[in-house]
C-alpha positions, 0 to 999 in steps of 0.5 A: 495199093491204096497205101502206096497211092496215099504215100505218093500223094503225101510225097508229092505234097511235101515236094510242093511245100519244099519248093514254096518254102522261101529260100535265100541264096547267093550266086554260088547257091550258098544260103545267106540270111534274110534282109529283114532278119539282118536288120532286126539283129542290128536293131537288137545290137543297138540296144546293147552295150558291148564293151568286150566286142562280143558282137564285133562280127555283126555289122551292115558292111558288105563283108559282114552282110551274111548274118548267118556267120555272125557270132552267136547266130544260127540259121537254117541250112535250107531257108536261111532263117535265123533259128538260134541266138546264143549270146554270152561273154567271150570268156570269164575275163570279158565284160557281159553285155549290158542294156535292154532286149529289143522287141526287134527279136519279134521279127525273127519269126522262126527263132527256136533257141534263145540263150542270153544267159551270163549277161547284165540287164541291169535290174530290168524286168524280163520283157513280156514280148518274150512270150510272143516268140511262140516258136521257142523250144529253148529259152535261157535267161539265167544269171543275167541280172533280171529283176521283177515278176516272172512274166506269166506270158511265158505260158504262151510258149507252148513248144518250150522244152527247156526253160532256165530263169535261175540266178536272177532277182525275180519273184512270182507274183502269185501262182504258177499255173502258167507253167501248166501250159508248157506240157512239152517242158523237160527242163525247168530251172527257177533256182535262186528266185523268190517263189514264196507266193506260189503255193501251187508249185508242187501241184504244177510241177506234178502235172508236167508229164515230160519233166526230167529236170527240176531245179528250185533251189533257194526259192523260198518255197512256201510250206506244203500242207500235208492234206493237199499232198494226197490230191497231187499228181506224181511225175515219174519222169523226174531224174534230176531234182534240186530243192535245197535251201527252201526250209522244207519239212517232212511234209515233202516226203509223201510226194517225194517218195511217190515221184522217185523211181527214176531219180538220179540226183536229189538235193535236199540240203539246207532244209528243215528235215527232222528225225531219222533218215527215212528208209524209203530212200533205199527204194531210189535204186537209180540214185547217184547223187544224194544231198541231205546236208545241213538238216536236223537228222538224228540217229544213226547212219542207215545201213541201206546206203551200203546197198544203193548200187548206183550211189556215187556221192552221199552228203549227210554232213552238218546234221546230228547223226551218231554212230561208230565209225568202224561199223559205219564204214563196215556197212558201207563197204560190205554192199555194192556201194563200195564199188560206186561211192566216190564222194562221201561227206560225213563232216560235222556230225557226232561220229565216234571211234577210230579210223578203221582199215579203209582198204575195202572202200577203195573207190573213194575219191573224196572223203570228208570227216572233219568236225566229228569225235574221231579219236585214236591213231590214224590208219595207214590203210588210207595210204592204200586208197589209190583213187583218193584225191581229197581227205579232210580229218581236221576237228577230231582227236586223232593222233599219230604220225603221217608219213611222207609215203602217205602223201604219195597217193595225192596228185602233186 
């Protein structure tokens, strides 16, 4: 009985709150945007140069008064408040918006989604007032020609789940401890910015409990001190991890192999990883995409790749790996990987031998073998790989005649 009474009390309170919530509607009971928010959006538009008419639907005219119908604006169906702003060029041929971001956006008190990516803010810094849009759960300012420091005020956005500042000209002025306040973050992309001063990057991302996607490619990440790794927390929620082009060394391994149980994508291309490819990779049972290209790996291509049943793409090109190609293919095609492997990059290594029968590797769609030491005759079994779309063999010492029938497997 007590539970039932409490439920009715809560229901009654919710109904009262619903009635008190401000609502804006016309005579046909259709929600229209709020006057103050319309004016804020028009002020925001005035600070921009719109050469392609991206915001042509925005205006003060009577026929345009409902800002909820403007391009890129999303409103609450119940209250009419602007909750979403997504402004990009119309298409690849149109001009991006230029100019500055007006603080008039602060008048959008219910804004939860802001995407201004793919525009051109002409080297201006990210405005610090963005950190006052505390309702935001989604913020994308990527590829928008921002320059300057990454504002630590973004740490005030405690509701943020998605943050993308990639492909700008930003830098971190120091540590990244402001990120530790974003405990709801699931997606973080700071790629192609300069984080060379952020010696705490590994510690910070390890303390984000819900993080599933982390892209820090081409960030000039500072070296990892091996002794500090033992004091780190390990985020087991990570599924997509891209750390390519950072000059990382083998000191990343202790953290990496403790945070790997759920990884689906791992990018470590263009780093300074040395020696043999670690056997610990075989424990990444969920891995679908693995990039280890352009490092300094030596020795053979590990047999365990053939038993990684989820592996769809493997890129180990541009290393110093050795091996006999027929044996390598035998190992890859004798395990479960033969049913999943679609893209294989082995180019620019020291792979020797002839091209064997590839019939057991029928799942392959792209095969890159250029710039190795392959010799002998080309094998007609390649023509039986019905899913194959790309084949690269140049830079070897293969001989033989490739018939017209061979090319029939490739799309016109």
